[in-house]
C-alpha positions in Angstrom: 106.1 110.1 83.1 106.2 107.6 80.4 108.2 108.2 77.1 106.4 110.0 74.3 106.9 108.0 71.0 107.8 111.3 69.3 110.6 112.0 71.7 114.0 110.3 71.7 114.4 109.7 75.4 117.5 107.5 75.2 118.8 106.7 78.7 116.7 109.5 80.2 113.7 107.2 80.9 115.9 104.8 82.9 117.1 107.8 85.0 113.5 108.9 85.5 112.5 105.4 86.7 115.4 105.5 89.1 114.2 108.8 90.5 110.6 107.5 90.8 111.9 104.5 92.7 113.9 106.6 95.1 110.8 108.8 95.8 108.7 105.7 96.8 111.4 103.5 98.4 110.2 104.0 101.9 106.7 102.5 101.3 108.1 99.6 99.3 110.2 98.7 102.3 107.0 98.5 104.3 105.0 96.6 101.7 107.5 93.8 101.0 107.3 92.2 104.4 103.5 92.5 104.4 103.3 90.3 101.3 106.0 87.9 102.4 108.2 88.7 99.4 111.2 87.1 101.0 109.4 83.8 101.4 107.7 83.8 98.0 108.6 81.0 95.5 107.3 82.7 92.3 107.0 86.4 91.7 105.6 88.3 88.7 106.5 91.9 88.0 104.2 93.6 85.5 105.5 96.6 83.5 109.1 96.2 84.6 110.4 98.9 82.3 114.2 99.1 82.5 114.4 96.8 85.5 114.8 99.3 88.3 112.2 97.7 90.7 113.1 94.2 89.3 116.7 94.7 90.5 115.4 95.6 94.0 113.1 92.6 94.1 115.9 90.3 93.0 117.9 91.4 96.1 115.0 90.9 98.5 114.0 87.3 97.6 115.2 83.9 96.4 112.0 83.4 94.4 111.9 82.6 90.7 111.1 86.0 89.2 109.3 86.7 85.9 109.2 90.3 84.7 107.2 91.5 81.7 106.8 94.6 79.6 105.4 95.5 76.3 108.4 97.7 75.2 111.1 95.6 73.6 113.9 98.2 74.1 113.1 98.6 77.8 113.2 94.8 78.2 116.6 94.7 76.6 117.9 97.3 79.0 116.4 95.4 81.9 118.1 92.2 80.8 121.4 94.0 80.7 120.8 95.5 84.2 119.4 92.5 86.1 120.5 88.8 86.1 118.7 85.7 87.1 115.3 87.0 86.0 113.1 85.7 83.2 112.0 88.7 81.0 109.1 88.4 78.6 107.4 90.8 76.2 103.7 90.5 77.0 100.5 92.4 77.3 99.2 92.5 80.8 95.6 92.2 79.5 96.5 88.9 77.9 99.0 87.1 80.1 100.3 83.7 78.8 100.9 82.3 82.3 98.7 79.7 83.9 96.2 80.6 86.5 97.2 80.4 90.2 100.9 80.4 89.5 102.5 83.3 91.4 102.7 84.1 95.1 103.1 87.8 94.5 102.2 89.8 91.5 103.2 93.5 91.6 103.7 96.6 89.5 104.7 100.3 89.9 103.4 103.3 88.0 101.5 101.0 85.7 97.7 101.4 85.9 97.6 105.1 84.9 99.0 104.1 81.5 96.6 101.3 80.7 93.5 101.9 78.6 91.8 98.8 80.1 93.0 98.6 83.7 90.1 96.3 84.7 91.3 93.7 82.2 94.8 94.1 83.5 93.9 93.6 87.2 91.7 90.7 86.3 94.6 88.9 84.6 97.0 89.8 87.4 94.5 88.3 89.9 94.0 85.2 87.7 97.7 84.2 87.6 98.1 84.9 91.4 97.7 81.9 93.7 94.8 81.8 96.1 95.7 83.7 99.3 98.5 85.3 97.3 99.0 89.0 96.8 98.5 91.5 94.0 100.2 94.8 94.7 100.3 98.2 93.1 103.4 99.7 94.7 102.8 103.2 93.5 100.1 105.0 91.5 100.1 108.8 91.5 97.1 111.1 91.7 97.8 114.4 90.1 94.4 115.7 91.2 95.9 116.1 94.6 98.9 118.1 93.4 99.7 121.1 95.5 102.5 123.6 94.7 103.5 127.1 96.0 104.2 129.4 94.3 101.9 128.2 91.6 104.1 127.8 88.6 101.6 125.4 86.9 104.1 122.5 86.9 101.3 120.1 88.1 98.9 121.3 85.4 101.5 120.8 82.7 102.2 117.3 83.9 98.4 116.5 84.0 97.9 117.9 80.5 100.7 115.8 79.2 99.3 112.6 80.8 95.8 113.3 79.4 97.2 113.9 75.9 99.1 110.6 76.0 95.9 108.7 77.0 96.9 108.2 80.7 94.7 108.7 83.7 96.2 111.3 86.1 93.6 110.4 88.8 94.4 106.6 88.9 95.6 106.7 92.5 92.2 107.4 94.1 90.7 104.6 91.9 92.9 101.7 93.1 90.5 100.3 95.8 87.6 100.1 93.4 89.9 98.6 90.7 91.3 95.9 92.9 87.9 95.0 94.3 86.6 94.4 90.8 89.1 91.5 90.6 87.8 90.0 93.9 90.8 91.1 95.9 90.6 91.9 99.6 92.2 95.3 99.4 94.0 97.6 101.7 94.8 101.1 100.5 97.4 103.6 101.5 99.1 106.8 100.4 102.6 108.3 100.5 102.4 111.8 101.8 105.7 113.4 101.2 107.1 116.8 100.2 110.6 117.4 98.8 113.0 119.3 101.0 115.3 122.0 99.6 118.0 119.5 98.6 115.6 117.3 96.7 113.9 120.2 95.0 117.2 121.4 93.6 118.1 117.9 92.6 114.9 117.2 90.7 113.3 120.4 89.5 115.2 120.7 86.2 114.3 117.2 85.2 110.6 117.8 86.1 110.5 120.8 83.8 112.6 119.0 81.2 109.8 116.4 80.9 107.4 119.3 80.1 109.7 121.0 77.6 110.7 117.7 75.9 107.0 117.0 75.4 106.7 120.3 73.5 104.2 121.8 76.0 106.4 124.9 76.6 109.0 126.7 74.5 112.7 126.7 75.2 112.5 130.3 76.4 109.7 129.4 78.8 111.7 126.4 80.0 114.7 128.5 80.8 112.5 131.2 82.5 110.9 128.5 84.7 114.2 127.0 85.8 115.4 130.5 86.8 112.2 131.2 88.7 112.2 127.8 90.4 115.8 128.1 91.6 115.1 131.5 93.0 112.0 130.3 94.9 113.8 127.2 96.2 116.9 129.1 97.4 114.6 131.6 99.1 112.8 128.7 100.8 109.5 129.5 99.2 108.9 126.4 97.0 106.6 123.6 98.0 105.5 120.6 95.9 103.3 117.8 97.1 101.5 115.0 95.2 99.8 112.0 96.8 101.0 108.6 95.6 98.7 105.7 96.4 99.5 102.0 96.9 97.2 99.0 97.1 97.7 95.5 98.5 95.1 93.0 97.4 94.9 89.4 98.7 93.2 86.9 96.4 90.1 85.4 98.0 
């Protein structure tokens, strides 16, 4: 989830980005070689947030890295966390960079938050070199959420996203979105479920997102944590949500 302007998230949003990065690390490890990240000379990360993925990229390539975000406070955190990267405050729909500049342009958990994703992908394609790569490392699709027992966690997350103007079904739209920017596109999906250990590690934070967004009361939050832990410890709990990725090569 992205921070609500009415909620003081503090360092919590960075911790959430770290968790999201851990969930999707396996697929990034497969994507980076496919787009020759190690051999790239110039890389652009769009929507870098607090620099979690930026730091990972910095360790994988000697390229000159530019990372942008619209949120000034997140950029400040990113600059503190990651060195030898050029950070800029920019709108992805109006990039200041010249056309055909970057070998790889990538993002993670970005398009679902954009009101004009078509403009964003068009700009990302514009600044990418011919035969270069534009990559969406991870975009969720809450329409594919499955949980048992049905505690309505997925429904609460989806309602929050819709309320904030996000698109909870962005994952399934990636191929169409990338093709609108004349990118030769391959699409994939991460199909994972949390085991008992990871459920216990993450479930309180997942419900805390819902509670902090004022969707449920404090009493409901405490009840749900109790029910969740009971179900997990009894090996009853299952949560699954597809996360899509797209690799587009500029024609």
